C-alpha positions as CSV (number, residue, x, y, z in Angstrom):
1,M,94.4,2.3,-15.3
2,K,95.4,5.8,-16.6
3,L,93.6,8.6,-14.9
4,G,94.1,11.9,-16.7
5,K,91.5,14.0,-18.5
6,I,87.8,13.4,-17.8
7,A,85.1,14.8,-20.1
8,L,81.8,15.8,-18.5
9,V,78.9,16.1,-20.9
10,G,76.1,17.9,-19.1
11,T,76.8,20.2,-16.2
12,G,73.5,20.4,-14.3
13,V,73.2,19.3,-10.6
14,I,74.7,15.8,-11.3
15,G,77.3,16.9,-13.8
16,A,78.5,19.7,-11.5
17,S,78.8,17.3,-8.6
18,W,80.8,14.9,-10.7
19,A,83.1,17.8,-11.6
20,S,83.8,18.6,-7.9
21,L,84.7,15.0,-7.2
22,F,87.0,14.5,-10.2
23,L,88.8,17.8,-9.6
24,A,89.2,16.9,-5.9
25,K,90.9,13.7,-7.1
26,G,93.5,15.7,-8.9
27,L,92.2,15.1,-12.4
28,D,91.8,17.4,-15.4
29,V,88.2,18.0,-16.3
30,V,86.8,19.4,-19.5
31,A,83.1,20.1,-19.4
32,T,80.5,21.0,-22.0
33,D,76.8,22.0,-21.8
34,P,74.7,24.0,-24.2
35,A,72.7,25.8,-21.5
36,P,73.0,29.6,-21.2
37,D,75.8,30.5,-18.7
38,A,76.5,26.9,-18.0
39,E,80.2,27.6,-17.4
40,G,79.5,30.3,-14.8
41,K,76.9,28.1,-12.9
42,L,79.3,25.1,-13.0
43,R,82.2,27.0,-11.5
44,A,80.0,28.5,-8.8
45,I,78.7,25.1,-7.8
46,V,82.2,23.6,-7.7
47,A,83.4,26.5,-5.6
48,R,80.5,25.9,-3.2
49,H,81.4,22.2,-2.9
50,W,85.1,22.8,-2.4
51,S,85.2,23.1,1.4
52,A,83.5,19.7,1.6
53,M,86.1,18.2,-0.7
54,E,88.8,19.7,1.4
55,S,87.3,18.0,4.5
56,L,87.2,14.7,2.7
57,G,90.8,15.2,1.6
58,L,92.2,16.5,-1.7
59,A,94.5,14.5,-3.9
60,P,97.9,16.0,-4.7
61,G,97.6,18.6,-7.4
62,A,93.8,18.9,-6.9
63,S,92.6,22.4,-8.0
64,Q,89.5,24.1,-9.4
65,S,91.8,25.6,-12.0
66,R,92.1,22.2,-13.7
67,L,88.5,22.7,-14.9
68,T,88.1,23.9,-18.5
69,F,84.9,24.5,-20.4
70,T,84.1,24.3,-24.1
71,A,80.9,24.8,-26.1
72,S,81.9,22.0,-28.5
73,L,80.8,18.4,-27.5
74,E,83.4,17.0,-29.9
75,D,86.2,19.1,-28.5
76,A,85.3,18.0,-25.0
77,V,85.5,14.3,-25.6
78,R,88.3,14.2,-28.3
79,D,91.2,13.8,-25.9
80,A,89.4,12.4,-22.8
81,D,90.4,9.3,-21.0
82,F,86.9,8.7,-19.6
83,I,83.6,10.3,-20.5
84,Q,80.8,10.9,-18.0
85,E,77.5,12.0,-19.5
86,S,74.8,13.6,-17.4
87,G,72.5,15.1,-19.9
88,P,68.6,15.2,-20.0
89,E,66.7,11.9,-19.3
90,R,65.3,11.7,-22.8
91,L,66.1,8.8,-25.0
92,E,66.2,10.7,-28.3
93,I,68.7,13.3,-26.8
94,K,70.8,10.5,-25.4
95,R,71.0,8.7,-28.7
96,E,72.1,11.8,-30.5
97,L,74.7,12.6,-27.9
98,Y,76.1,9.1,-28.0
99,H,76.3,9.0,-31.7
100,R,78.3,12.2,-31.7
101,M,80.5,11.2,-28.7
102,D,81.2,7.8,-30.2
103,A,82.4,9.4,-33.5
104,A,84.6,11.9,-31.8
105,A,86.2,10.1,-28.9
106,R,89.1,7.7,-29.0
107,S,88.0,4.2,-29.7
108,D,89.3,2.8,-26.4
109,V,87.5,5.3,-24.1
110,V,84.5,4.2,-22.0
111,I,81.4,6.4,-22.3
112,A,79.2,6.2,-19.2
113,T,75.8,7.7,-18.5
114,S,74.6,9.0,-15.2
115,S,71.0,8.0,-16.3
116,S,68.8,6.8,-13.4
117,G,66.3,5.0,-15.6
118,I,67.0,4.7,-19.4
119,L,68.1,1.3,-20.5
120,I,71.6,1.6,-22.0
121,S,70.8,-1.0,-24.7
122,E,68.4,1.4,-26.2
123,V,71.2,4.1,-26.3
124,Q,74.2,2.2,-27.5
125,T,72.5,1.2,-30.8
126,A,73.3,4.8,-31.9
127,C,77.0,4.0,-31.7
128,A,79.5,2.4,-34.1
129,R,81.4,1.1,-31.0
130,P,78.6,0.2,-28.6
131,E,80.8,-2.2,-26.6
132,R,82.3,0.8,-24.7
133,V,79.0,2.3,-23.7
134,L,77.5,1.6,-20.2
135,V,75.7,3.1,-17.2
136,G,77.7,4.7,-14.4
137,H,74.7,5.9,-12.3
138,P,75.7,7.8,-9.2
139,F,73.7,8.5,-6.1
140,N,73.0,12.1,-5.5
141,P,75.1,14.1,-4.6
142,P,78.0,12.3,-6.4
143,H,80.7,14.4,-4.8
144,L,79.7,13.0,-1.4
145,I,77.9,9.6,-1.7
146,P,80.2,6.8,-2.9
147,L,77.7,4.5,-4.7
148,V,77.9,4.1,-8.4
149,E,75.8,1.5,-10.2
150,I,77.4,0.1,-13.3
151,V,75.2,-1.6,-15.9
152,G,76.1,-2.9,-19.3
153,G,73.8,-3.2,-22.3
154,K,73.4,-6.0,-24.8
155,A,76.6,-4.9,-26.6
156,T,78.8,-3.8,-23.7
157,S,82.0,-5.6,-23.4
158,A,83.4,-7.2,-20.2
159,A,86.5,-5.1,-20.7
160,A,84.5,-1.9,-20.5
161,I,82.7,-3.0,-17.3
162,E,86.1,-3.8,-15.7
163,T,87.6,-0.5,-16.8
164,A,84.6,1.4,-15.3
165,M,84.8,-0.6,-12.1
166,E,88.5,0.3,-11.8
167,F,88.0,3.9,-12.7
168,Y,85.2,4.6,-10.2
169,A,87.0,2.7,-7.4
170,A,90.2,4.8,-8.2
171,V,88.3,8.0,-7.6
172,G,86.9,6.8,-4.2
173,K,83.5,5.5,-5.3
174,R,82.0,2.2,-4.2
175,P,80.9,0.7,-7.6
176,I,78.5,-2.3,-7.9
177,H,78.0,-4.2,-11.2
178,L,74.4,-5.1,-12.0
179,K,74.3,-8.3,-14.0
180,K,71.0,-7.4,-15.8
181,E,69.4,-4.2,-17.0
182,V,66.3,-3.2,-15.0
183,K,64.4,0.1,-14.9
184,G,65.7,2.3,-12.1
185,H,68.7,0.0,-11.4
186,V,69.0,-1.2,-7.8
187,A,69.1,1.6,-5.3
188,N,66.2,3.6,-6.8
189,R,64.1,0.4,-7.0
190,L,64.7,-0.2,-3.3
191,Q,63.7,3.4,-2.6
192,A,60.6,3.1,-4.8
193,A,59.5,0.1,-2.8
194,L,59.7,2.1,0.4
195,W,58.0,5.1,-1.2
196,R,55.1,2.9,-2.4
197,E,54.4,1.7,1.1
198,A,55.0,5.2,2.6
199,F,52.5,6.7,0.1
200,S,50.0,3.8,0.9
201,L,50.2,4.4,4.6
202,V,49.4,8.1,4.1
203,H,46.6,7.2,1.7
204,E,45.1,4.8,4.2
205,G,45.3,7.3,7.0
206,V,47.7,5.1,9.1
207,A,50.3,7.8,9.7
208,S,51.1,11.4,8.6
209,V,53.9,12.4,6.3
210,T,55.8,13.7,9.4
211,D,55.3,10.5,11.3
212,I,56.6,8.4,8.5
213,D,59.6,10.6,8.0
214,T,60.3,10.4,11.7
215,A,59.9,6.6,11.7
216,I,62.6,6.3,9.0
217,A,65.0,9.1,10.0
218,H,65.0,8.1,13.7
219,G,64.6,4.4,13.2
220,P,65.9,2.1,10.5
221,G,67.4,4.9,8.5
222,L,70.1,5.3,11.1
223,R,71.1,1.6,10.8
224,W,70.8,1.7,7.0
225,A,73.4,4.5,6.9
226,L,75.9,2.0,8.3
227,L,74.9,-1.5,6.9
228,G,72.7,-2.8,4.2
229,P,69.3,-4.7,4.7
230,F,70.9,-8.1,4.7
231,L,73.6,-7.4,7.2
232,N,71.2,-5.5,9.4
233,L,68.9,-8.5,9.4
234,H,71.9,-10.8,10.1
235,L,72.8,-8.7,13.2
236,S,69.2,-8.8,14.4
237,G,69.4,-12.5,14.7
238,G,72.2,-12.4,17.3
239,P,74.3,-15.6,17.4
240,G,71.9,-17.3,15.0
241,G,72.2,-14.6,12.4
242,L,70.2,-14.3,9.3
243,E,69.1,-17.9,9.3
244,Y,67.5,-17.5,12.8
245,V,65.7,-14.3,11.6
246,L,64.3,-15.9,8.5
247,D,63.1,-19.0,10.4
248,H,61.4,-17.0,13.1
249,L,60.3,-13.7,11.3
250,G,59.9,-15.1,7.8
251,P,56.2,-15.9,8.2
252,P,55.3,-12.5,9.8
253,I,57.2,-10.7,7.1
254,E,55.3,-12.6,4.4
255,S,52.1,-11.7,6.1
256,W,53.1,-8.0,6.1
257,W,53.9,-8.3,2.3
258,A,50.5,-9.8,1.8
259,D,48.8,-6.9,3.6
260,M,50.5,-4.2,1.6
261,R,48.3,-2.5,-0.9
262,E,48.8,-1.1,-4.4
263,V,48.6,2.7,-4.4
264,V,47.9,5.1,-7.3
265,L,49.4,8.6,-7.4
266,D,46.1,10.4,-8.1
267,D,45.6,14.1,-7.7
268,A,44.0,13.6,-4.3
269,L,47.0,11.6,-2.9
270,K,49.5,14.0,-4.5
271,A,47.8,16.9,-2.7
272,K,47.8,15.1,0.6
273,L,51.5,14.3,0.3
274,V,52.4,17.9,-0.6
275,A,50.3,19.3,2.2
276,G,51.9,16.9,4.7
277,T,55.4,17.9,3.6
278,D,54.5,21.6,3.9
279,D,53.2,20.9,7.4
280,E,56.4,19.1,8.3
281,L,58.6,21.9,7.0
282,A,56.6,24.5,8.9
283,G,58.1,27.3,6.9
284,Q,61.7,26.2,7.2
285,S,64.0,26.9,4.3
286,I,64.7,24.0,2.0
287,D,68.2,25.5,1.4
288,V,69.0,25.5,5.1
289,I,67.8,21.9,5.5
290,A,69.8,20.7,2.5
291,R,72.9,22.5,3.9
292,D,72.5,20.9,7.3
293,R,71.9,17.5,5.7
294,D,75.0,17.7,3.6
295,Q,77.1,18.8,6.6
296,V,75.9,15.8,8.7
297,L,76.4,13.5,5.7
298,L,80.0,14.8,5.4
299,E,80.6,14.1,9.1
300,L,79.1,10.6,8.7
301,M,81.3,9.9,5.7
302,L,84.4,10.8,7.7
303,L,83.2,8.6,10.6
304,K,82.6,5.6,8.3
305,A,86.0,6.0,6.8
306,K,87.5,5.4,10.3
307,A,85.4,2.3,10.9
308,D,87.6,-0.6,9.9
309,N,84.9,-3.4,10.3
310,L,82.1,-1.8,8.3
311,P,81.9,-3.1,4.7
């Protein structure tokens, strides 16, 4: 497919991260956002990301100078070859944006939303050409993490899904196609399941916030960074693979599921979680932790790129 000019609608944390990725892939990016000093903030974030993009490898012609900014939504999308919207997570705002983008953009251009939760079927009804509207949900930060979840709505065409899959793959992403709309898509639902049990364990006094973070970061989280839950289970079964694991650990796993409790995020639990996180940080700077996390993530990405046998 043709890769040329990308329109970015919304340049907050997610939109700016998308901008860094697209520019690093040698594309022209035109961005728009109504927030005060949006252009200055966007350019500063892209500049901050650029060393990481250089480490991952820049495409020929990649340059921060290929970023332009306009206050006009219509001007931003008019000549775009692909549109990535990352505006506020509010349905009424999305519907207005999509009505305007649909009217201004070329009829053959896919319009994708970064939304993590809004059902695209509820958005595309605002469009005269709803068949080209879909979800292209990244995992944060998009300039580093490859996952993109593609979800069509009731009116989305198979051709639009195929175009989006090809586009994201062409810019180095690992797109997956969800066959049905569900709130939160796939990755966030899996996270939410873990969070529910983590919150419950804190609520029940089984373990502290710090202990639970340690259990994941220095336990299964290390394996999850390399393989997904099914392949990890398969490897756990040795020569017998997944079938062996399900035969022998299936009943215990079902008993663990039955023992898990519903949890309500009331004020007392919220306060307990926040206090536990503060204790874990022990005065450390969030900015420093985020910087170190992103640096290790970058190194992990480079290592995974060299591993031929990891899917």
